[in-house]
N, C-alpha and C positions, 0 to 999 in steps of 0.2 A: 504494500500500500504506500502511496507516495503523494506528496503535495506538489501541485504545479501552481505557478503564478503567471497570469496573463496581464500584460500592461507595461507601462514605462517605469513604475515605481517598484522598488524592492519590497518583498513581502515582509510583514511584521506580524508578530503573534496576535491571534484573535483576542480582542478584549483586553489589551494590555493594561488599561486603567478601568477596572470595573466601575459601573455606575457613573459614567462620565456625563450622561445626559440627565435632565430632569425627568422624574417619573411621570408617566402619563396613564390615564385611565384607558382601558381597552374594551372593545366590544366583541371581539372574536376570541376563539380559544387561545389561551396564553400560557407560556411555559417559562419557568425559571430554569436556566441552564447553569449547572455547577460543574466546572471542569477541574479535575485534579490531575496534575502532571507528575509522573512518577519516574524515578531513576530506573533505567532499563534493568539493571542488575537486581532491583528490589521488587520487581513486579509480582513474583510469586508470593513474597511476604505480604505485599500490599493486598493481593486478592484474598489470601487466607484471612487476614485481619478484617477485611471488608465484609466477608461472609459472617465472621463473628459479630461484627457491628450490626449487620442486618438481622441476625438472630436476636440480639439484644433489643433492637428497635421494634421488632415484631411483638415483643412483650411490653412495650411502653405505651401507656395510655395517651401520652402526649402526641404520639405519632398516628393516632386514630384518623382514618380517612386519607392519610398521606400515602402517595404512591408515585412511582416513577419507572422509567425504563432507562437502562444504562447502555451506552454505546461506547466502544473503544476503537481508537485509531491512533497510529503513531504520532500524528500531528494534532489529533483531537484531545489526546489524553483520555482519561476515564470521564466520560460526560454523563451526568445524571440529569435527565430531562423530566422535569416535574410539572405536571399540570397545576395551574393556580387559578383562583377566582379573584381577579382584580388585585389591587395593591395590598389589601388586607391579607389575601392568600399569599402574596409574595412575602410579606413581612413574617407571617407565621412559618412558612416553609423554610425561609432563610434562617430563622431563629432556631427551629428544631434541628435542621441539618447541621448548622454551625455548632450548636452546643454538643450534640451527640457525636458529631465527627471529631470535635476537639477531644472528647473522652477517648475515642479510638486512637487518635494521634498521640495522646498521652501514654497509652499503653506501649506504643512503639518507642517513645522517648525513654521509657523505663527498661526497655529490652537491651540486649547486648549489641544489636545491629543498629544501623543508621535509620533515621526516619525516612520512609520511602518517598513521601510527598515533597516535591521541590517547591511547588507553588500552586495556588488555587485562583481561578478566575470565575466570575459570575456575570450573567447577563439575563435579559428577558426578551423573548420573542413573541410576536403575535401572528397567528395565521391570517393570511390575506386570501380568502377564498376566491375573490374576483380575479386574482392573478394566478390562480392555481388550476391545474387540469387533472382531475382525479375521478375518472369514470368508475362505475360500480365494480369493474373487473379487478381493480387494484385492492389488495387485501389490506386491512387495518389491524394486523396482528403480527406476531413474531414469525410467521411463516416466511417472510421475506426479510431476512436479517441484514443483507448487504445494503449499505447506504453510499450514495454518491452525493457530495455536497458541492454546490457552487456558490461562493460568497461574492456578491456584487457590491463593491464599495462605490456607491453612486456619488457623482459630483454634486456637492451641495447646491440646492436650488433647481436641480434637474430631476427631482423625484417624479413629478407629474409626467415628464417626457418618458422616463424609464417605465413607469406603470402603464402608460398608453401603449407602448410597444408590447409589454407583457400581456396585455389583454388581447392584442392582435394575435399573439402566439396561441393563446387559449382558443380563439375563434378558428384559427388555422387547424389546430389539432382536432377540435370538435367537428369541424366540417369534413375533415378527412377520415373521421372515425378511428382515430388512433386508439389502440387498445390499452396502452400503458400511460399512466399519468405521473404527475409530480405535484409537489406543493411548494408554495412560496411563502416565506415568513418575513416580516419586517422586524428589525430590532427596535425596541422601545426603551430599553435601558442597556447601555454598553458603551464601548469606545469606538472611535473612528466611524461615527455615523455621519450621514445616512447609510444604512447597511441592510441588504436583503439577502436571504439564503434560499436557494432552490434545492429541494431534497427529492432525490429519486431512489426507488427501492428495487431490489431484485433478490433472488435467492442466493446468488453468488456473483463473482466478477464476470464469469463466463456468461451467465444468464443476462447480466446487464449489457454486455457487449452484443449479445444476440438481439436483445430488445432494441438497442440503439440502431443496429443495422437495419432492422425491419422499419423503424421510423424513418430512417434516411431513404429507404426505398420508396416510401410513400410521399414524404413532404421534404425531402432533403434540400433541394435548392431554395424553396420558399422559406423553410425553417432557417437555413443558413443565413439568408438575407436578413431575416428579422432578428436573429441572435446577434448578427453583426451590428445591427442598429443599436441593440442593447449596449454593446461595448462602447458605442460613442458617448454614452452617458455615464460610464464607469471610469473611475480612476484606475482600478485594477480588478481582476477576478481571481480569487483563490479557489483551487479545486482540491478537495480531500476525500478520502474514503474511510469508512468505518464499518463495524459490525455490531449488531445488537448482542449484548451479553445478558442473557436471561437470568443466569445464576447470580448476577450482581444487581438485578433489578429488584423492585420492592412493590408489591409482593413478588415472589420468585417466579421463575420461568412460566410465561404464558398467562399469568394472572393479572398483569399490570395493564395500564392504559395504552391506547395506540401511541406510537412514538413518531415525532417528526422525522 
């Protein structure tokens, strides 16, 4: 799995300065994203302790109704994608995760080995259904664990232009009867905004390549032209891959919410 950067500017880590923007009320499904970046040599220890943390959390009354799906990718870190209801839900989820995670990190600090987590980043995204193309044939569960992410760092002031082209892509895919969809989310809390992320799903990397090839056979030239126009409104585009980790989700495998 690798990260690519398209554009003139060098890539920088996602959400370098968490909570750089003022909080906004949202009207569509919204998610708190907590990313924990772990030293490669400590990943096994991290996952073992995380599973212990999840067991503790399952017995905690404070975590009632809390749920998330975890996605891992080398450039994503361990990403916990937590559905929230407005800013009150954001504060509650951030508080619970922060406090209980601090307890788990304290256990690492008392152990003989180094603390696996190098740093933590947090952000909030909101689904933009009018910019997304998700027909009924796209599953909303863990049967499609592979994720391809495109982060569009839009030029400030050109958000409406970007969104206008995105809706044209939705119309193109719908008119052509494209079988596979994607979702677009806008960042409402985070760094380096305005920022949109397009999320595509597949069973694995080979399945994703096959789906992409079928889409190109149907709308290749027209889609290329529209996606090319999207790039005109972006400072850069970061492309990353990841996979759903059901055993690190809460509740565990297959019981959690749909994941972006």
